[in-house]
C-alpha positions, 0 to 999 in steps of 0.5 A, a space after each residue: 064718949 071715948 078717950 081723946 089723945 092729943 099728940 104734940 109736935 113730932 118733929 121728924 122723930 119717928 121712933 118717938 111716935 112709933 113708941 106711943 102708937 100701939 097704945 093709941 091704935 089698938 084701943 078702938 075708943 081712942 081718937 087721936 088729934 095730932 097738932 102738926 109739926 110732923 116734920 123737920 129737925 129730927 132724923 126721919 121725917 119720911 118715917 113719921 109721914 109714913 106712920 101717919 099715912 098708915 093711920 089716915 088710911 086704916 082709921 081716918 075717923 080716929 086720927 085727926 091731923 092738924 097743920 103746923 108751921 113746918 107743914 105750911 110751906 108744903 100747903 102753900 101758906 109760907 115760903 120755905 124756911 127749913 134748910 133741909 127740904 123734904 123729898 118731893 114724894 113727902 112734900 107731895 103727901 103733905 100737899 095732898 092731905 091739905 088739898 083733900 082736907 085730910 089735914 085741918 087747922 083746928 079741932 074742938 074737944 069737950 072734956 069729961 068735966 064739960 069744959 070745951 077746948 080749942 086744939 090748934 098748932 100754936 094757939 088762938 091769940 086775942 088778936 086772931 080771936 077778934 079777927 075771927 069775929 070773937 067766937 064764944 065757943 071752941 066749936 065755932 072757933 074751930 069751924 071758922 079756922 077750918 075755913 082756912 082764913 088765909 091772912 090768919 094762917 100766914 100771920 106770925 101771931 096766927 094759929 100756926 106761928 104764935 109764940 106761947 109766952 109773949 103772944 098767946 098767954 100774955 095777950 089773954 092775961 093782960 087784955 080786957 077780954 076773958 078767954 071764952 074757952 080753954 086751948 091745947 097747943 103745940 109749937 112752943 113751950 114756956 119751959 125748957 124741959 132739958 134744962 128745967 129753966 123757965 122761958 116766960 115771965 114770973 106772972 106766967 110761972 105763978 099760973 102754970 103747973 108742969 108735968 115734966 115726965 109727960 112734958 106738958 104745961 098747964 097755964 090757968 088764964 082767967 080760969 081757963 086752961 091753956 095746955 102746951 103739949 110740945 115735947 121739944 123732941 129736938 134732933 134726937 127725941 125726948 128720952 121720956 114724954 107722953 101724949 095728953 090723954 083726955 078720958 071720957 071726952 068728946 070730939 066736937 069738931 
C-alpha cells in the first residue's frame, strides 16, 4: 500500500500544479492520478504539459494520466470546441500520449477502509454503466473504459462530458439501481467555490459535505461516496486548493 493522490482539473494553470508537485514527487510512496483537463482556460497550458511530460518520463509508474474533455479533440474524440487551440507541438504531445497508452480513461483505487473507487474525468453515469454491461466492481469498470468505447467517450453523458449534478448524481440517486462502487471525478462541481453558492438541488445538498479549503465535495448516494475534485481554477488559478490524498490506498487499475 502507498498514498494515492488524485489531482483535479488543472486547466492551464501551471503555477498551481507546480506548487503541489514537490510534495507529490519527492515521496516515492505516492502515486498520482490526474483526472484530465490539463489544458485551456488558464494562462499556461504549455507549461502544464511540460510538467506532466517530465513526470511521465521520470516516473511513469507513479503518474497515471487520465483524459478529460479538453484533451478529447486532440485524441480525435470530438470536434475542436475551445476558441484558443493549442500549439501544434502541444497538440501532438497529447495525441502521442493517447496513441501510446500514456493517457487513459479510468483508474480504480482501493482505500484503506477497503472501499473501491472508480476514477474518471466526469464520472460514470447510470446510463454509461449500463452500456458497459453493468460492471459490479470499480476495477472491471475501469478496465472496460480503458478499452476506449467510442460511443461512450463521445457521449455528452459519458465519462468525459457528464455534468455532476443533473447527469451523474441525480441519475444514481433517483434511479432504481444502486451504485456498485464509489467514484472520484473532476470536470464539474456542485459548489461554486468562489461565491459559496450551491449549483444543485436541495436533495443533493443534504447528502454533501464540502471541504472548501481543498475544494472537494463528497456526496453520499445510497451509501456510496461520489467525490468531486475539480478546484475550478478558472483563468488565474484558485488562491487555495489541495489534491485529494488517499493514504494507505492501492491502485487496482
